[in-house]
C-alpha positions as CSV (number, residue, x, y, z in Angstrom):
1,X,71.2,100.5,72.5
2,X,69.2,103.7,71.7
3,X,66.5,102.7,74.3
4,X,68.9,102.1,76.9
5,X,70.8,105.4,75.9
6,X,67.4,107.3,76.4
7,X,66.4,105.7,79.6
8,X,69.5,106.8,81.3
9,X,68.8,110.3,80.0
10,X,65.3,110.2,81.3
11,X,66.4,108.9,84.6
12,X,68.9,111.7,85.1
13,X,66.1,114.4,84.2
14,X,63.8,112.8,86.8
15,X,66.4,112.9,89.6
16,X,66.9,116.7,88.5
17,X,63.2,117.4,89.2
18,X,62.9,115.3,92.4
19,X,61.1,112.5,90.9
20,X,61.0,108.9,91.6
21,X,63.4,106.7,89.2
22,X,62.2,103.4,87.7
23,X,65.2,101.5,88.6
24,X,65.9,98.0,90.4
25,X,67.0,97.9,94.1
26,X,70.6,99.2,94.6
27,X,70.7,101.3,91.6
28,X,72.4,104.8,91.5
29,X,71.8,107.8,89.6
30,X,73.7,111.1,90.1
31,X,72.5,114.4,90.0
32,X,74.0,116.2,86.8
33,X,74.1,120.0,86.4
34,X,74.1,119.6,82.6
35,X,72.8,117.0,80.0
36,X,73.7,116.8,76.6
37,X,72.3,114.2,74.0
38,X,73.2,113.5,70.5
39,X,70.5,111.1,69.5
40,X,69.1,110.7,65.8
41,X,69.7,112.7,62.5
42,X,70.1,116.4,62.8
43,X,70.6,117.2,59.0
44,X,69.3,120.1,57.4
45,X,69.5,121.4,53.5
46,X,68.8,125.0,54.8
47,X,71.8,125.1,56.9
48,X,73.8,123.0,54.6
49,X,74.3,120.2,57.2
50,X,74.5,116.6,56.3
51,X,74.0,114.0,58.8
52,X,77.6,113.8,59.8
53,X,78.2,117.5,59.8
54,X,75.2,118.1,62.0
55,X,76.6,115.4,64.3
56,X,80.0,117.0,64.5
57,X,78.3,120.5,65.2
58,X,76.7,118.6,68.6
59,X,80.2,117.0,69.1
60,X,82.0,120.4,69.2
61,X,79.2,121.9,71.5
62,X,80.0,119.2,73.9
63,X,83.6,119.5,73.8
64,X,83.2,123.4,74.7
65,X,80.8,123.1,77.7
66,X,81.4,119.7,79.2
67,X,82.8,119.7,82.6
68,X,82.3,117.7,86.0
69,X,78.8,116.8,86.8
70,X,77.9,116.6,83.0
71,X,76.2,113.7,81.4
72,X,76.8,113.3,77.7
73,X,74.6,110.5,75.6
74,X,76.2,109.7,72.2
75,X,74.3,107.5,69.8
76,X,76.6,105.9,67.2
77,X,79.3,108.3,67.8
78,X,81.1,109.6,64.4
79,X,78.9,107.5,61.9
80,X,77.7,108.6,58.6
81,X,81.3,108.7,57.3
82,X,84.2,106.4,56.1
83,X,84.5,103.6,59.1
84,X,88.0,103.8,59.3
85,X,88.2,107.7,60.0
86,X,85.1,107.8,62.1
87,X,86.4,105.1,64.3
88,X,89.8,107.3,65.0
89,X,88.1,110.4,65.2
90,X,85.5,109.1,67.8
91,X,88.4,107.7,69.7
92,X,90.1,111.1,70.0
93,X,86.7,112.9,70.7
94,X,86.1,110.7,73.5
95,X,89.8,110.7,75.0
96,X,89.3,114.7,75.0
97,X,86.0,114.4,76.5
98,X,87.4,112.3,79.6
99,X,90.1,114.8,80.3
100,X,87.2,117.2,81.0
101,X,85.6,115.0,83.5
102,X,82.3,114.5,82.3
103,X,80.1,111.3,82.5
104,X,79.7,109.8,78.9
105,X,77.5,107.0,77.5
106,X,78.1,106.1,73.9
107,X,76.7,103.4,71.4
108,X,78.8,102.3,68.6
109,X,79.4,99.5,66.1
110,X,83.1,100.6,65.9
111,X,85.4,97.6,66.8
112,X,88.2,99.9,67.7
113,X,86.1,101.7,70.2
114,X,84.8,98.4,71.6
115,X,88.4,97.4,72.5
116,X,89.3,100.6,74.5
117,X,88.0,99.1,77.4
118,X,91.0,96.5,77.4
119,X,93.5,99.4,77.3
120,X,92.1,102.3,79.0
121,X,90.6,102.0,82.5
122,X,88.7,105.1,82.2
123,X,86.3,102.9,79.6
124,X,83.8,100.1,80.3
125,X,82.2,98.0,77.7
126,X,78.7,96.3,77.8
127,X,76.5,94.6,75.3
128,X,72.9,94.5,74.4
129,X,71.3,91.0,74.9
130,X,69.9,89.0,72.0
131,X,68.1,85.8,72.4
132,X,66.6,84.0,69.0
133,X,67.6,87.1,67.1
134,X,65.4,89.6,69.0
135,X,66.4,92.1,71.7
136,X,65.6,91.5,75.4
137,X,66.5,95.0,76.4
138,X,68.7,93.8,79.1
139,X,72.4,95.0,79.3
140,X,75.2,92.4,79.7
141,X,78.2,94.4,81.6
142,X,81.7,93.4,80.7
143,X,80.5,91.8,77.4
144,X,81.7,93.1,74.0
145,X,78.5,92.5,71.7
146,X,78.6,91.6,68.2
147,X,76.7,93.5,65.4
148,X,73.9,91.4,64.0
149,X,73.7,93.1,60.6
150,X,73.1,89.8,58.8
151,X,70.7,88.2,61.2
152,X,68.7,91.6,61.2
153,X,68.7,91.7,57.5
154,X,67.4,88.1,57.2
155,X,64.7,89.1,59.6
156,X,63.9,92.0,57.5
157,X,63.4,89.9,54.7
158,X,66.3,90.5,52.5
159,X,67.1,88.1,49.7
160,X,68.9,85.0,50.9
161,X,71.0,85.3,47.7
162,X,72.1,88.8,48.7
163,X,73.1,87.8,52.2
164,X,75.1,84.7,50.7
165,X,76.9,87.2,48.5
166,X,77.7,89.4,51.6
167,X,79.1,86.7,53.4
168,X,81.2,85.5,50.6
169,X,82.7,89.1,50.2
170,X,83.4,89.2,53.8
171,X,85.4,85.9,53.6
172,X,86.6,84.5,56.6
173,X,85.5,87.4,58.7
174,X,82.1,86.1,58.3
175,X,82.7,82.8,59.7
176,X,84.3,84.4,62.6
177,X,81.3,86.7,63.0
178,X,78.8,83.9,62.9
179,X,80.7,82.0,65.3
180,X,80.7,84.7,67.7
181,X,77.1,85.3,67.0
182,X,76.2,81.7,67.8
183,X,78.2,82.0,70.9
184,X,76.8,85.0,72.2
185,X,73.4,83.5,71.6
186,X,74.1,80.5,73.5
187,X,75.4,82.6,76.3
188,X,72.1,84.8,76.4
189,X,70.0,81.8,76.5
190,X,72.0,80.2,79.5
191,X,71.7,83.5,81.2
192,X,67.9,83.6,80.7
193,X,67.6,80.1,81.9
194,X,69.7,81.0,85.0
195,X,67.5,83.9,85.7
196,X,64.3,82.0,85.2
197,X,65.9,79.0,87.6
198,X,66.7,81.7,90.1
199,X,63.2,83.2,90.1
200,X,61.7,79.9,90.5
201,X,63.8,79.2,93.4
202,X,63.1,82.3,95.0
203,X,59.5,81.8,94.5
204,X,59.8,78.3,95.7
205,X,61.5,79.4,98.9
206,X,58.9,82.2,99.5
207,X,56.0,79.7,99.3
208,X,57.8,77.4,101.5
209,X,58.4,79.9,104.1
210,X,54.7,81.0,103.8
211,X,53.9,77.2,104.3
212,X,56.0,76.7,107.5
213,X,54.5,79.9,109.1
214,X,51.0,78.6,108.2
215,X,51.8,75.1,109.7
216,X,53.3,76.8,113.1
217,X,50.3,78.8,113.1
218,X,47.8,75.9,112.6
219,X,49.8,73.9,115.4
220,X,49.6,76.8,117.9
221,X,46.0,77.3,117.1
222,X,45.5,73.6,117.4
223,X,47.0,73.5,121.0
224,X,44.9,76.6,122.2
225,X,41.6,74.6,120.8
226,X,42.8,71.5,122.7
227,X,43.5,73.3,125.8
228,X,40.0,74.9,125.6
229,X,38.0,71.9,124.7
230,X,39.6,70.1,127.6
231,X,38.6,72.8,130.0
232,X,35.0,72.9,128.3
233,X,35.0,69.1,128.8
234,X,36.1,68.8,132.4
235,X,33.4,71.7,133.2
236,X,30.9,69.9,131.3
237,X,31.5,66.8,133.0
238,X,31.5,68.2,136.5
239,X,28.0,69.8,135.8
240,X,26.8,66.6,134.5
241,X,28.0,64.5,137.4
242,X,26.4,67.1,139.8
243,X,23.0,66.8,138.1
244,X,23.3,63.1,138.1
245,X,24.2,62.9,141.5
246,X,21.2,65.0,142.5
247,X,18.8,62.6,140.3
248,X,20.4,59.6,142.0
249,X,19.8,61.0,145.5
250,X,16.2,61.9,144.6
251,X,15.5,58.4,143.4
252,X,16.3,57.1,147.2
253,X,13.4,59.3,148.4
254,X,10.9,59.5,145.6
255,X,11.7,56.8,142.8
256,X,11.0,58.2,139.2
257,X,11.8,56.7,135.8
258,X,11.3,60.0,134.2
259,X,14.1,61.2,136.4
260,X,16.3,58.2,135.4
261,X,15.6,58.7,131.9
262,X,16.6,62.5,132.1
263,X,19.9,61.4,133.8
264,X,20.6,58.7,131.0
265,X,20.0,61.1,128.4
266,X,22.4,63.8,129.9
267,X,25.2,61.4,130.2
268,X,24.7,60.2,126.9
269,X,25.2,63.8,125.6
270,X,28.4,64.2,127.3
271,X,29.5,60.7,126.1
272,X,28.8,61.8,122.5
273,X,30.6,64.9,122.7
274,X,33.8,63.9,124.3
275,X,35.4,60.6,125.9
276,X,35.0,60.0,129.4
277,X,37.4,61.5,132.3
278,X,39.5,58.2,132.4
279,X,40.3,58.5,128.8
280,X,41.2,62.2,128.8
281,X,44.7,61.3,129.8
282,X,45.1,58.1,127.9
283,X,47.5,58.2,125.0
284,X,46.2,56.9,121.7
285,X,47.2,53.2,120.8
286,X,50.1,53.1,118.3
287,X,49.0,51.2,115.2
288,X,52.5,49.6,115.1
289,X,51.6,48.0,118.6
290,X,48.5,46.2,117.6
291,X,48.3,42.7,116.6
292,X,45.6,40.2,116.1
293,X,44.5,38.5,119.3
294,X,45.5,41.5,121.6
295,X,43.0,42.6,124.1
296,X,41.9,46.0,123.9
297,X,39.6,48.4,125.9
298,X,37.0,50.3,123.7
299,X,36.9,53.4,125.3
300,X,34.0,54.9,123.9
301,X,31.7,51.9,125.3
302,X,33.9,50.6,128.2
303,X,33.9,47.2,127.0
304,X,37.0,44.7,126.2
305,X,37.6,42.9,123.2
306,X,39.9,40.9,121.2
307,X,41.7,42.5,117.7
308,X,40.3,40.6,115.0
309,X,42.3,42.5,112.2
310,X,45.3,45.1,112.3
311,X,44.8,48.7,111.6
312,X,44.6,50.0,108.2
313,X,46.2,53.1,106.9
314,X,43.4,55.1,108.5
315,X,43.9,53.4,111.8
316,X,40.7,51.4,111.5
317,X,40.5,47.8,112.9
318,X,38.0,45.2,114.0
319,X,37.4,44.3,117.5
320,X,35.7,41.1,118.6
321,X,33.5,41.9,121.6
322,X,30.8,39.4,122.9
323,X,30.9,37.6,119.7
324,X,30.3,40.7,117.5
325,X,32.8,42.2,115.3
326,X,32.9,46.1,115.9
327,X,34.8,48.4,113.6
328,X,36.6,51.5,115.7
329,X,39.9,53.5,115.4
330,X,43.2,53.0,117.4
331,X,42.7,56.4,119.1
332,X,39.5,54.9,120.7
333,X,41.3,51.8,122.1
334,X,43.7,51.3,125.2
335,X,46.0,48.0,125.1
336,X,44.9,45.5,128.0
337,X,47.3,42.7,127.2
338,X,49.0,41.4,124.3
339,X,48.2,38.2,122.7
340,X,49.3,35.0,124.8
341,X,50.4,37.2,127.6
342,X,49.2,38.6,131.1
343,X,48.3,42.1,131.6
344,X,51.3,44.2,132.0
345,X,50.4,45.8,135.4
346,X,49.3,44.4,138.5
347,X,47.7,46.6,141.2
348,X,48.0,45.9,144.8
349,X,45.4,47.0,147.4
350,X,46.1,49.0,150.1
351,X,42.8,48.2,151.8
352,X,42.8,46.2,155.0
353,X,41.5,42.5,154.4
354,X,37.7,42.3,154.1
355,X,35.8,40.8,156.9
356,X,33.3,39.4,154.2
357,X,36.0,37.8,152.4
358,X,37.0,35.9,155.4
359,X,33.4,35.1,156.5
360,X,32.4,33.1,153.1
361,X,28.6,33.5,152.5
362,X,27.5,34.6,155.8
363,X,25.0,37.5,155.8
364,X,25.2,37.6,151.9
365,X,22.4,38.1,149.5
366,X,21.4,35.6,147.0
367,X,22.3,37.8,144.2
368,X,19.1,37.8,142.4
369,X,16.0,37.0,144.2
370,X,15.1,40.8,145.1
371,X,12.8,41.8,142.1
372,X,13.1,45.4,143.1
373,X,16.7,45.4,143.2
374,X,16.7,43.8,139.7
375,X,14.7,46.6,138.2
376,X,17.4,49.0,139.6
377,X,19.8,47.0,137.8
378,X,18.3,47.8,134.4
379,X,17.6,51.4,135.4
380,X,21.5,52.0,136.3
381,X,23.5,54.7,134.6
382,X,27.4,54.6,134.8
383,X,29.4,57.5,135.8
384,X,33.0,57.9,136.9
385,X,31.8,58.4,140.2
386,X,29.9,55.2,140.7
387,X,32.4,52.9,139.0
388,X,35.0,50.8,140.6
389,X,38.0,49.8,138.2
390,X,39.5,46.5,139.0
391,X,41.6,45.9,136.0
392,X,45.3,45.0,137.0
393,X,44.3,44.1,140.7
394,X,45.4,40.8,142.4
395,X,42.6,38.2,143.1
396,X,43.2,38.3,146.6
397,X,42.7,42.1,146.9
398,X,39.3,42.3,145.1
399,X,37.3,41.5,148.2
400,X,38.7,44.4,150.2
401,X,38.4,47.1,147.4
402,X,34.7,46.0,146.6
403,X,33.9,46.2,150.2
404,X,35.4,49.8,150.6
405,X,33.7,50.9,147.4
406,X,30.4,49.7,148.2
407,X,30.6,51.0,151.6
408,X,31.4,54.5,150.3
409,X,28.4,54.2,147.8
410,X,26.0,53.2,150.6
411,X,27.2,56.0,152.8
412,X,26.6,58.3,149.8
413,X,22.9,57.1,149.2
414,X,23.8,55.6,145.5
415,X,21.6,52.9,144.5
416,X,23.6,51.3,142.2
417,X,27.1,50.9,141.1
418,X,29.5,49.5,138.4
419,X,32.4,47.2,138.7
420,X,34.8,47.1,135.8
421,X,36.8,43.9,135.5
422,X,37.7,43.9,131.8
423,X,38.0,40.6,130.0
424,X,41.8,39.9,130.0
425,X,42.4,36.6,131.4
426,X,39.0,36.3,133.1
427,X,40.4,35.7,136.6
428,X,39.1,39.2,138.1
429,X,35.6,38.5,136.4
430,X,35.4,35.0,137.9
431,X,36.3,36.3,141.4
432,X,33.6,39.1,141.1
433,X,31.2,36.6,140.2
434,X,31.9,34.3,143.1
435,X,32.4,37.1,145.7
436,X,29.3,39.4,145.0
437,X,26.7,36.8,146.1
438,X,28.5,37.0,149.4
439,X,28.9,40.7,149.8
440,X,26.7,42.2,152.5
441,X,26.1,45.4,150.6
442,X,24.9,43.7,147.1
443,X,20.9,43.4,146.9
444,X,21.5,42.2,143.2
445,X,23.9,41.9,140.4
446,X,24.2,41.3,136.5
447,X,26.5,41.7,133.7
448,X,26.0,45.3,132.5
449,X,23.8,45.5,129.3
450,X,25.6,46.8,125.9
451,X,24.0,50.1,126.4
452,X,25.5,50.4,129.8
453,X,29.1,49.3,128.7
454,X,28.9,45.5,128.0
455,X,29.8,42.6,130.0
456,X,33.2,43.7,130.8
457,X,31.3,45.7,133.5
458,X,29.1,44.3,136.3
459,X,26.3,46.4,137.6
460,X,25.4,46.0,141.3
461,X,22.2,47.2,143.2
462,X,23.2,48.3,146.8
463,X,20.9,47.3,149.8
């Protein structure tokens, strides 16, 4: 109690001197013109003053000088004399002081003074919190605190026989006091637990808010990086295609294995850093949509295969390509056809019917007799610009699409081209195999090698 009393006085003095006050948010301390305190023992033999008489001398000074904007601090008012007489004297002094309108803070053990708050609205009561017999230095407003004489005496080592005798002398009042102390202890513990829970909740909410803000920042940054990456990829791809186009044109005039190798190396670098252009807009395959037996396109190598095992928790699955089981991830696959079903989409060609498709094998090349053409097949490098994707087309439209595409390649002086049929039901692949030997643009053709993308592709040497 005395610590709380002195803290109030120090805060009032700090305000008088224009200093910061150590207090919680929302606290208030008025500016007082006078501050009086009666704390401690002022007895003196020289002036013939006992503890009680010295205390009364200070109280008399307060009665004479207190007024509005005065702060009075009284520790254990009217103590040091008969408790019954001291209690009524203390009440009379406090009532007189309040008529003079000062602010008064009083500490006491008198039950009669503690009860004043219930009958006089000018008084308010508060208790000091104790937990496990020790003070927490927290004030509990609106609570009447019990004196802890017995528990403090026990803590200080007073003999148990003495304490037992004191309780016997107190009679039934001792039992009531013990009950009240126990209730006060439980209330204090519950309040401490509630305060700790509230602090933990506030801390949890603060951390959760920080995590949500951090997650939002990461999402925003991720979108920015994806956008930057896509722009860089497109720029890089266009540069690579331009370089390869120059190399291919140069080969028409002055064939060079060195230039072909350089073009192949450049394209491999692009493939290793990002997917091909066709894959940029492709949505990742959903793990739930994949079943054993489904036909999928492996976008990183351009080959189709059959799902041999469903994806695990990491999205990894096995795909059978040309008799080999390859481990890949669902985000590198596109669904071509479900197990036991036809491809989902069928494309219809807008090209006019091909004259060659009607002419049978007239004017067609043998498809493999030209040795130079076969060498071109081995050196061919696939790019988006020299690849025709026939997946999903109808068989009757294949001829016109191939003629139109190869005619465009011929006019651009591009010596080799790729035709992507996929695996699927195998119908388009069979049509291409039968049609290419009859095509007037084809000098030679063969299934693409594994390095070129696998047999889902057919490489063509153009006349």
